[in-house]
PDB file as gemmi writes it, atoms N, CA and C in Angstrom:
CRYST1    1.000    1.000    1.000  90.00  90.00  90.00 P 1                      
ATOM      1  N   MET A   1     -11.320 -13.432  -1.749  1.00  0.00           N  
ATOM      2  CA  MET A   1     -10.623 -12.154  -1.844  1.00  0.00           C  
ATOM      3  C   MET A   1     -10.230 -11.903  -3.289  1.00  0.00           C  
ATOM      4  N   SER A   2     -10.489 -10.706  -3.757  1.00  0.00           N  
ATOM      5  CA  SER A   2     -10.114 -10.311  -5.108  1.00  0.00           C  
ATOM      6  C   SER A   2      -8.636  -9.971  -5.167  1.00  0.00           C  
ATOM      7  N   ASN A   3      -8.049 -10.157  -6.322  1.00  0.00           N  
ATOM      8  CA  ASN A   3      -6.679  -9.698  -6.536  1.00  0.00           C  
ATOM      9  C   ASN A   3      -6.732  -8.246  -6.956  1.00  0.00           C  
ATOM     10  N   VAL A   4      -6.065  -7.406  -6.226  1.00  0.00           N  
ATOM     11  CA  VAL A   4      -6.053  -5.980  -6.514  1.00  0.00           C  
ATOM     12  C   VAL A   4      -5.105  -5.734  -7.673  1.00  0.00           C  
ATOM     13  N   GLU A   5      -5.605  -5.059  -8.690  1.00  0.00           N  
ATOM     14  CA  GLU A   5      -4.797  -4.772  -9.878  1.00  0.00           C  
ATOM     15  C   GLU A   5      -3.767  -3.684  -9.577  1.00  0.00           C  
ATOM     16  N   ARG A   6      -2.574  -3.900 -10.083  1.00  0.00           N  
ATOM     17  CA  ARG A   6      -1.480  -2.934  -9.925  1.00  0.00           C  
ATOM     18  C   ARG A   6      -1.530  -1.941 -11.074  1.00  0.00           C  
ATOM     19  N   THR A   7      -2.375  -0.938 -10.913  1.00  0.00           N  
ATOM     20  CA  THR A   7      -2.526   0.076 -11.953  1.00  0.00           C  
ATOM     21  C   THR A   7      -2.208   1.451 -11.388  1.00  0.00           C  
ATOM     22  N   LYS A   8      -1.895   2.370 -12.287  1.00  0.00           N  
ATOM     23  CA  LYS A   8      -1.647   3.754 -11.864  1.00  0.00           C  
ATOM     24  C   LYS A   8      -2.905   4.346 -11.244  1.00  0.00           C  
ATOM     25  N   GLU A   9      -4.059   3.962 -11.769  1.00  0.00           N  
ATOM     26  CA  GLU A   9      -5.326   4.465 -11.244  1.00  0.00           C  
ATOM     27  C   GLU A   9      -5.519   4.018  -9.792  1.00  0.00           C  
ATOM     28  N   ASN A  10      -5.248   2.749  -9.529  1.00  0.00           N  
ATOM     29  CA  ASN A  10      -5.384   2.259  -8.158  1.00  0.00           C  
ATOM     30  C   ASN A  10      -4.340   2.886  -7.249  1.00  0.00           C  
ATOM     31  N   LEU A  11      -3.145   3.056  -7.757  1.00  0.00           N  
ATOM     32  CA  LEU A  11      -2.095   3.684  -6.962  1.00  0.00           C  
ATOM     33  C   LEU A  11      -2.495   5.108  -6.570  1.00  0.00           C  
ATOM     34  N   ALA A  12      -3.167   5.806  -7.465  1.00  0.00           N  
ATOM     35  CA  ALA A  12      -3.620   7.163  -7.177  1.00  0.00           C  
ATOM     36  C   ALA A  12      -4.693   7.180  -6.084  1.00  0.00           C  
ATOM     37  N   LYS A  13      -5.445   6.113  -5.951  1.00  0.00           N  
ATOM     38  CA  LYS A  13      -6.491   6.001  -4.927  1.00  0.00           C  
ATOM     39  C   LYS A  13      -5.936   5.562  -3.574  1.00  0.00           C  
ATOM     40  N   CYS A  14      -4.737   5.029  -3.569  1.00  0.00           N  
ATOM     41  CA  CYS A  14      -4.134   4.434  -2.381  1.00  0.00           C  
ATOM     42  C   CYS A  14      -3.983   5.457  -1.249  1.00  0.00           C  
ATOM     43  N   ILE A  15      -4.354   5.043  -0.034  1.00  0.00           N  
ATOM     44  CA  ILE A  15      -4.213   5.910   1.137  1.00  0.00           C  
ATOM     45  C   ILE A  15      -3.203   5.352   2.150  1.00  0.00           C  
ATOM     46  N   CYS A  16      -2.431   4.364   1.756  1.00  0.00           N  
ATOM     47  CA  CYS A  16      -1.475   3.730   2.675  1.00  0.00           C  
ATOM     48  C   CYS A  16      -0.564   4.744   3.374  1.00  0.00           C  
ATOM     49  N   MET A  17      -0.097   5.745   2.644  1.00  0.00           N  
ATOM     50  CA  MET A  17       0.850   6.687   3.241  1.00  0.00           C  
ATOM     51  C   MET A  17       0.193   7.629   4.246  1.00  0.00           C  
ATOM     52  N   LYS A  18      -1.122   7.575   4.375  1.00  0.00           N  
ATOM     53  CA  LYS A  18      -1.829   8.373   5.379  1.00  0.00           C  
ATOM     54  C   LYS A  18      -2.078   7.574   6.653  1.00  0.00           C  
ATOM     55  N   CYS A  19      -1.712   6.319   6.647  1.00  0.00           N  
ATOM     56  CA  CYS A  19      -1.965   5.409   7.760  1.00  0.00           C  
ATOM     57  C   CYS A  19      -1.091   5.751   8.966  1.00  0.00           C  
ATOM     58  N   PRO A  20      -1.619   5.610  10.185  1.00  0.00           N  
ATOM     59  CA  PRO A  20      -0.796   5.870  11.366  1.00  0.00           C  
ATOM     60  C   PRO A  20       0.384   4.906  11.518  1.00  0.00           C  
ATOM     61  N   SER A  21       0.305   3.740  10.906  1.00  0.00           N  
ATOM     62  CA  SER A  21       1.416   2.781  10.971  1.00  0.00           C  
ATOM     63  C   SER A  21       2.560   3.163  10.034  1.00  0.00           C  
ATOM     64  N   TYR A  22       2.289   4.025   9.064  1.00  0.00           N  
ATOM     65  CA  TYR A  22       3.277   4.435   8.068  1.00  0.00           C  
ATOM     66  C   TYR A  22       4.078   5.599   8.652  1.00  0.00           C  
ATOM     67  N   SER A  23       5.225   5.304   9.197  1.00  0.00           N  
ATOM     68  CA  SER A  23       6.024   6.295   9.910  1.00  0.00           C  
ATOM     69  C   SER A  23       6.661   7.318   8.957  1.00  0.00           C  
ATOM     70  N   TYR A  24       7.096   8.423   9.538  1.00  0.00           N  
ATOM     71  CA  TYR A  24       7.777   9.454   8.760  1.00  0.00           C  
ATOM     72  C   TYR A  24       9.041   8.895   8.106  1.00  0.00           C  
ATOM     73  N   ALA A  25       9.784   8.094   8.853  1.00  0.00           N  
ATOM     74  CA  ALA A  25      11.019   7.509   8.315  1.00  0.00           C  
ATOM     75  C   ALA A  25      10.712   6.625   7.107  1.00  0.00           C  
ATOM     76  N   CYS A  26       9.629   5.877   7.180  1.00  0.00           N  
ATOM     77  CA  CYS A  26       9.238   5.017   6.066  1.00  0.00           C  
ATOM     78  C   CYS A  26       8.849   5.872   4.855  1.00  0.00           C  
ATOM     79  N   LYS A  27       8.095   6.931   5.085  1.00  0.00           N  
ATOM     80  CA  LYS A  27       7.713   7.833   3.992  1.00  0.00           C  
ATOM     81  C   LYS A  27       8.948   8.409   3.308  1.00  0.00           C  
ATOM     82  N   LYS A  28       9.895   8.843   4.105  1.00  0.00           N  
ATOM     83  CA  LYS A  28      11.120   9.445   3.566  1.00  0.00           C  
ATOM     84  C   LYS A  28      11.925   8.425   2.757  1.00  0.00           C  
ATOM     85  N   ASN A  29      12.080   7.221   3.281  1.00  0.00           N  
ATOM     86  CA  ASN A  29      12.873   6.188   2.618  1.00  0.00           C  
ATOM     87  C   ASN A  29      12.215   5.633   1.361  1.00  0.00           C  
ATOM     88  N   SER A  30      10.908   5.687   1.283  1.00  0.00           N  
ATOM     89  CA  SER A  30      10.205   5.084   0.154  1.00  0.00           C  
ATOM     90  C   SER A  30       9.811   6.082  -0.928  1.00  0.00           C  
ATOM     91  N   LEU A  31      10.058   7.335  -0.718  1.00  0.00           N  
ATOM     92  CA  LEU A  31       9.617   8.379  -1.646  1.00  0.00           C  
ATOM     93  C   LEU A  31      10.074   8.140  -3.076  1.00  0.00           C  
ATOM     94  N   THR A  32      11.327   7.824  -3.275  1.00  0.00           N  
ATOM     95  CA  THR A  32      11.860   7.649  -4.632  1.00  0.00           C  
ATOM     96  C   THR A  32      11.134   6.539  -5.379  1.00  0.00           C  
ATOM     97  N   ASN A  33      11.015   5.364  -4.780  1.00  0.00           N  
ATOM     98  CA  ASN A  33      10.343   4.254  -5.455  1.00  0.00           C  
ATOM     99  C   ASN A  33       8.876   4.557  -5.717  1.00  0.00           C  
ATOM    100  N   ASN A  34       8.199   5.194  -4.771  1.00  0.00           N  
ATOM    101  CA  ASN A  34       6.787   5.514  -4.972  1.00  0.00           C  
ATOM    102  C   ASN A  34       6.598   6.527  -6.096  1.00  0.00           C  
ATOM    103  N   VAL A  35       7.497   7.489  -6.226  1.00  0.00           N  
ATOM    104  CA  VAL A  35       7.420   8.466  -7.319  1.00  0.00           C  
ATOM    105  C   VAL A  35       7.667   7.772  -8.658  1.00  0.00           C  
ATOM    106  N   ILE A  36       8.632   6.869  -8.694  1.00  0.00           N  
ATOM    107  CA  ILE A  36       8.907   6.123  -9.923  1.00  0.00           C  
ATOM    108  C   ILE A  36       7.664   5.360 -10.368  1.00  0.00           C  
ATOM    109  N   LEU A  37       6.980   4.711  -9.436  1.00  0.00           N  
ATOM    110  CA  LEU A  37       5.772   3.955  -9.792  1.00  0.00           C  
ATOM    111  C   LEU A  37       4.697   4.850 -10.396  1.00  0.00           C  
ATOM    112  N   THR A  38       4.524   6.038  -9.851  1.00  0.00           N  
ATOM    113  CA  THR A  38       3.490   6.922 -10.386  1.00  0.00           C  
ATOM    114  C   THR A  38       3.869   7.490 -11.744  1.00  0.00           C  
ATOM    115  N   MET A  39       5.172   7.604 -12.018  1.00  0.00           N  
ATOM    116  CA  MET A  39       5.616   8.181 -13.285  1.00  0.00           C  
ATOM    117  C   MET A  39       5.719   7.153 -14.410  1.00  0.00           C  
ATOM    118  N   VAL A  40       6.333   6.017 -14.139  1.00  0.00           N  
ATOM    119  CA  VAL A  40       6.598   5.065 -15.217  1.00  0.00           C  
ATOM    120  C   VAL A  40       5.620   3.900 -15.242  1.00  0.00           C  
ATOM    121  N   GLY A  41       4.859   3.753 -14.206  1.00  0.00           N  
ATOM    122  CA  GLY A  41       3.864   2.690 -14.210  1.00  0.00           C  
ATOM    123  C   GLY A  41       4.152   1.617 -13.182  1.00  0.00           C  
ATOM    124  N   THR A  42       3.150   0.866 -12.898  1.00  0.00           N  
ATOM    125  CA  THR A  42       3.209  -0.122 -11.826  1.00  0.00           C  
ATOM    126  C   THR A  42       3.826  -1.439 -12.261  1.00  0.00           C  
ATOM    127  N   ASP A  43       4.140  -1.594 -13.540  1.00  0.00           N  
ATOM    128  CA  ASP A  43       4.800  -2.817 -13.991  1.00  0.00           C  
ATOM    129  C   ASP A  43       6.301  -2.775 -13.753  1.00  0.00           C  
ATOM    130  N   TYR A  44       6.808  -1.604 -13.455  1.00  0.00           N  
ATOM    131  CA  TYR A  44       8.226  -1.443 -13.168  1.00  0.00           C  
ATOM    132  C   TYR A  44       8.577  -2.323 -11.969  1.00  0.00           C  
ATOM    133  N   ARG A  45       9.633  -3.081 -12.051  1.00  0.00           N  
ATOM    134  CA  ARG A  45       9.967  -4.101 -11.048  1.00  0.00           C  
ATOM    135  C   ARG A  45      10.727  -3.535  -9.854  1.00  0.00           C  
ATOM    136  N   ILE A  46      10.041  -2.750  -9.043  1.00  0.00           N  
ATOM    137  CA  ILE A  46      10.614  -2.255  -7.802  1.00  0.00           C  
ATOM    138  C   ILE A  46       9.625  -2.542  -6.679  1.00  0.00           C  
ATOM    139  N   HIS A  47      10.123  -2.537  -5.471  1.00  0.00           N  
ATOM    140  CA  HIS A  47       9.253  -2.739  -4.311  1.00  0.00           C  
ATOM    141  C   HIS A  47       8.428  -1.482  -4.085  1.00  0.00           C  
ATOM    142  N   ALA A  48       7.141  -1.652  -3.920  1.00  0.00           N  
ATOM    143  CA  ALA A  48       6.262  -0.520  -3.654  1.00  0.00           C  
ATOM    144  C   ALA A  48       6.008  -0.414  -2.165  1.00  0.00           C  
ATOM    145  N   GLU A  49       6.265   0.731  -1.596  1.00  0.00           N  
ATOM    146  CA  GLU A  49       5.903   0.997  -0.208  1.00  0.00           C  
ATOM    147  C   GLU A  49       4.574   1.739  -0.215  1.00  0.00           C  
ATOM    148  N   ALA A  50       3.628   1.148  -0.914  1.00  0.00           N  
ATOM    149  CA  ALA A  50       2.271   1.666  -1.029  1.00  0.00           C  
ATOM    150  C   ALA A  50       1.412   0.540  -1.574  1.00  0.00           C  
ATOM    151  N   MET A  51       0.128   0.722  -1.540  1.00  0.00           N  
ATOM    152  CA  MET A  51      -0.823  -0.257  -2.083  1.00  0.00           C  
ATOM    153  C   MET A  51      -0.434  -1.688  -1.673  1.00  0.00           C  
ATOM    154  N   PHE A  52      -0.256  -1.860  -0.371  1.00  0.00           N  
ATOM    155  CA  PHE A  52       0.206  -3.140   0.161  1.00  0.00           C  
ATOM    156  C   PHE A  52      -0.769  -4.272  -0.134  1.00  0.00           C  
ATOM    157  N   CYS A  53      -2.033  -3.961  -0.342  1.00  0.00           N  
ATOM    158  CA  CYS A  53      -3.023  -4.991  -0.670  1.00  0.00           C  
ATOM    159  C   CYS A  53      -2.763  -5.591  -2.054  1.00  0.00           C  
ATOM    160  N   ALA A  54      -2.017  -4.887  -2.901  1.00  0.00           N  
ATOM    161  CA  ALA A  54      -1.708  -5.379  -4.244  1.00  0.00           C  
ATOM    162  C   ALA A  54      -0.270  -5.869  -4.369  1.00  0.00           C  
ATOM    163  N   TYR A  55       0.612  -5.301  -3.580  1.00  0.00           N  
ATOM    164  CA  TYR A  55       2.014  -5.687  -3.656  1.00  0.00           C  
ATOM    165  C   TYR A  55       2.327  -6.661  -2.534  1.00  0.00           C  
ATOM    166  N   GLU A  56       3.190  -6.300  -1.653  1.00  0.00           N  
ATOM    167  CA  GLU A  56       3.555  -7.156  -0.527  1.00  0.00           C  
ATOM    168  C   GLU A  56       3.674  -6.277   0.700  1.00  0.00           C  
ATOM    169  N   GLU A  57       3.902  -6.897   1.821  1.00  0.00           N  
ATOM    170  CA  GLU A  57       3.995  -6.110   3.043  1.00  0.00           C  
ATOM    171  C   GLU A  57       5.191  -5.160   2.982  1.00  0.00           C  
ATOM    172  N   SER A  58       5.161  -4.189   3.859  1.00  0.00           N  
ATOM    173  CA  SER A  58       6.192  -3.161   3.901  1.00  0.00           C  
ATOM    174  C   SER A  58       7.536  -3.721   4.341  1.00  0.00           C  
ATOM    175  N   LYS A  59       8.585  -3.104   3.845  1.00  0.00           N  
ATOM    176  CA  LYS A  59       9.935  -3.444   4.294  1.00  0.00           C  
ATOM    177  C   LYS A  59      10.418  -2.461   5.349  1.00  0.00           C  
ATOM    178  N   CYS A  60       9.582  -1.467   5.684  1.00  0.00           N  
ATOM    179  CA  CYS A  60      10.021  -0.498   6.685  1.00  0.00           C  
ATOM    180  C   CYS A  60       9.023  -0.288   7.823  1.00  0.00           C  
ATOM    181  N   ILE A  61       7.767  -0.652   7.646  1.00  0.00           N  
ATOM    182  CA  ILE A  61       6.802  -0.544   8.738  1.00  0.00           C  
ATOM    183  C   ILE A  61       7.009  -1.744   9.647  1.00  0.00           C  
ATOM    184  N   ASP A  62       7.286  -1.465  10.907  1.00  0.00           N  
ATOM    185  CA  ASP A  62       7.566  -2.578  11.811  1.00  0.00           C  
ATOM    186  C   ASP A  62       6.664  -2.607  13.041  1.00  0.00           C  
ATOM    187  N   GLU A  63       5.676  -1.689  13.078  1.00  0.00           N  
ATOM    188  CA  GLU A  63       4.797  -1.637  14.239  1.00  0.00           C  
ATOM    189  C   GLU A  63       3.386  -1.235  13.802  1.00  0.00           C  
ATOM    190  N   ASP A  64       2.396  -2.003  14.266  1.00  0.00           N  
ATOM    191  CA  ASP A  64       1.001  -1.660  14.004  1.00  0.00           C  
ATOM    192  C   ASP A  64       0.596  -0.507  14.917  1.00  0.00           C  
ATOM    193  N   LYS A  65       0.221   0.622  14.304  1.00  0.00           N  
ATOM    194  CA  LYS A  65      -0.188   1.789  15.087  1.00  0.00           C  
ATOM    195  C   LYS A  65      -1.606   2.217  14.715  1.00  0.00           C  
ATOM    196  N   GLY A  66      -2.324   1.338  14.069  1.00  0.00           N  
ATOM    197  CA  GLY A  66      -3.664   1.638  13.602  1.00  0.00           C  
ATOM    198  C   GLY A  66      -3.769   1.268  12.137  1.00  0.00           C  
ATOM    199  N   CYS A  67      -4.987   1.086  11.676  1.00  0.00           N  
ATOM    200  CA  CYS A  67      -5.213   0.658  10.290  1.00  0.00           C  
ATOM    201  C   CYS A  67      -6.367   1.444   9.689  1.00  0.00           C  
ATOM    202  N   ILE A  68      -6.159   1.949   8.469  1.00  0.00           N  
ATOM    203  CA  ILE A  68      -7.209   2.696   7.772  1.00  0.00           C  
ATOM    204  C   ILE A  68      -7.612   2.002   6.465  1.00  0.00           C  
ATOM    205  N   CYS A  69      -7.223   0.742   6.311  1.00  0.00           N  
ATOM    206  CA  CYS A  69      -7.534   0.013   5.074  1.00  0.00           C  
ATOM    207  C   CYS A  69      -9.025   0.080   4.734  1.00  0.00           C  
ATOM    208  N   ALA A  70      -9.884  -0.081   5.721  1.00  0.00           N  
ATOM    209  CA  ALA A  70     -11.330  -0.098   5.472  1.00  0.00           C  
ATOM    210  C   ALA A  70     -11.847   1.230   4.921  1.00  0.00           C  
ATOM    211  N   ASP A  71     -11.096   2.313   5.103  1.00  0.00           N  
ATOM    212  CA  ASP A  71     -11.488   3.627   4.583  1.00  0.00           C  
ATOM    213  C   ASP A  71     -11.082   3.828   3.128  1.00  0.00           C  
ATOM    214  N   CYS A  72     -10.279   2.919   2.591  1.00  0.00           N  
ATOM    215  CA  CYS A  72      -9.710   3.069   1.258  1.00  0.00           C  
ATOM    216  C   CYS A  72     -10.700   2.652   0.162  1.00  0.00           C  
ATOM    217  N   GLU A  73     -10.726   3.435  -0.898  1.00  0.00           N  
ATOM    218  CA  GLU A  73     -11.593   3.150  -2.040  1.00  0.00           C  
ATOM    219  C   GLU A  73     -11.246   1.798  -2.683  1.00  0.00           C  
ATOM    220  N   ILE A  74      -9.964   1.466  -2.728  1.00  0.00           N  
ATOM    221  CA  ILE A  74      -9.535   0.188  -3.303  1.00  0.00           C  
ATOM    222  C   ILE A  74     -10.072  -0.964  -2.462  1.00  0.00           C  
ATOM    223  N   HIS A  75      -9.986  -0.830  -1.147  1.00  0.00           N  
ATOM    224  CA  HIS A  75     -10.478  -1.848  -0.218  1.00  0.00           C  
ATOM    225  C   HIS A  75     -11.955  -2.126  -0.481  1.00  0.00           C  
ATOM    226  N   LYS A  76     -12.713  -1.077  -0.694  1.00  0.00           N  
ATOM    227  CA  LYS A  76     -14.154  -1.207  -0.950  1.00  0.00           C  
ATOM    228  C   LYS A  76     -14.415  -1.794  -2.340  1.00  0.00           C  
ATOM    229  N   GLU A  77     -13.737  -1.285  -3.359  1.00  0.00           N  
ATOM    230  CA  GLU A  77     -13.957  -1.745  -4.733  1.00  0.00           C  
ATOM    231  C   GLU A  77     -13.661  -3.233  -4.899  1.00  0.00           C  
ATOM    232  N   TYR A  78     -12.610  -3.701  -4.236  1.00  0.00           N  
ATOM    233  CA  TYR A  78     -12.207  -5.099  -4.376  1.00  0.00           C  
ATOM    234  C   TYR A  78     -12.780  -5.977  -3.270  1.00  0.00           C  
ATOM    235  N   GLN A  79     -13.657  -5.403  -2.458  1.00  0.00           N  
ATOM    236  CA  GLN A  79     -14.352  -6.115  -1.390  1.00  0.00           C  
ATOM    237  C   GLN A  79     -13.381  -6.891  -0.494  1.00  0.00           C  
ATOM    238  N   LEU A  80     -12.338  -6.208  -0.093  1.00  0.00           N  
ATOM    239  CA  LEU A  80     -11.350  -6.816   0.807  1.00  0.00           C  
ATOM    240  C   LEU A  80     -11.931  -6.850   2.218  1.00  0.00           C  
ATOM    241  N   GLU A  81     -11.640  -7.872   2.931  1.00  0.00           N  
ATOM    242  CA  GLU A  81     -12.216  -8.035   4.267  1.00  0.00           C  
ATOM    243  C   GLU A  81     -11.199  -7.821   5.379  1.00  0.00           C  
ATOM    244  N   LYS A  82      -9.924  -7.845   5.044  1.00  0.00           N  
ATOM    245  CA  LYS A  82      -8.888  -7.736   6.065  1.00  0.00           C  
ATOM    246  C   LYS A  82      -8.245  -6.363   6.038  1.00  0.00           C  
ATOM    247  N   GLY A  83      -7.368  -6.116   6.987  1.00  0.00           N  
ATOM    248  CA  GLY A  83      -6.586  -4.897   7.069  1.00  0.00           C  
ATOM    249  C   GLY A  83      -5.144  -5.266   7.365  1.00  0.00           C  
ATOM    250  N   TYR A  84      -4.359  -4.274   7.707  1.00  0.00           N  
ATOM    251  CA  TYR A  84      -2.947  -4.467   8.044  1.00  0.00           C  
ATOM    252  C   TYR A  84      -2.180  -5.217   6.948  1.00  0.00           C  
ATOM    253  N   PHE A  85      -2.467  -4.890   5.694  1.00  0.00           N  
ATOM    254  CA  PHE A  85      -1.731  -5.480   4.582  1.00  0.00           C  
ATOM    255  C   PHE A  85      -0.268  -5.030   4.612  1.00  0.00           C  
ATOM    256  N   CYS A  86      -0.005  -3.928   5.301  1.00  0.00           N  
ATOM    257  CA  CYS A  86       1.358  -3.386   5.369  1.00  0.00           C  
ATOM    258  C   CYS A  86       2.294  -4.238   6.229  1.00  0.00           C  
ATOM    259  N   THR A  87       1.742  -4.969   7.182  1.00  0.00           N  
ATOM    260  CA  THR A  87       2.609  -5.748   8.075  1.00  0.00           C  
ATOM    261  C   THR A  87       2.404  -7.248   7.945  1.00  0.00           C  
ATOM    262  N   THR A  88       1.377  -7.676   7.226  1.00  0.00           N  
ATOM    263  CA  THR A  88       1.076  -9.104   7.106  1.00  0.00           C  
ATOM    264  C   THR A  88       0.698  -9.431   5.666  1.00  0.00           C  
ATOM    265  N   VAL A  89       1.357 -10.425   5.084  1.00  0.00           N  
ATOM    266  CA  VAL A  89       1.018 -10.853   3.732  1.00  0.00           C  
ATOM    267  C   VAL A  89      -0.444 -11.291   3.703  1.00  0.00           C  
ATOM    268  N   GLY A  90      -1.229 -10.699   2.821  1.00  0.00           N  
ATOM    269  CA  GLY A  90      -2.639 -11.039   2.717  1.00  0.00           C  
ATOM    270  C   GLY A  90      -3.511 -10.407   3.764  1.00  0.00           C  
ATOM    271  N   GLY A  91      -2.929  -9.579   4.621  1.00  0.00           N  
ATOM    272  CA  GLY A  91      -3.690  -8.886   5.663  1.00  0.00           C  
ATOM    273  C   GLY A  91      -3.989  -9.780   6.857  1.00  0.00           C  
ATOM    274  N   LYS A  92      -4.547  -9.129   7.867  1.00  0.00           N  
ATOM    275  CA  LYS A  92      -4.976  -9.904   9.045  1.00  0.00           C  
ATOM    276  C   LYS A  92      -6.256  -9.360   9.592  1.00  0.00           C  
TER     277      LYS A  92                                                      
END                                                                             
């Protein structure tokens, strides 16, 4: 498995927030941190509720409701084989 780079370019490609597992409440609660990452860069030391394949699992997603990781450009570019990075460290 490749290590996904934490870049603004990759963050722009991220489709995590379109996932059925990413609830409205999670989107609302994570908006501020996700906006900060897109503005100041991905090196900023905050938890990202996006690009779970590069960061860590979600702190607000608590139920698997489907996975779209395989549809993501990042997933394809880095030849990732797993999904559900939002609920499991390293995916499952």
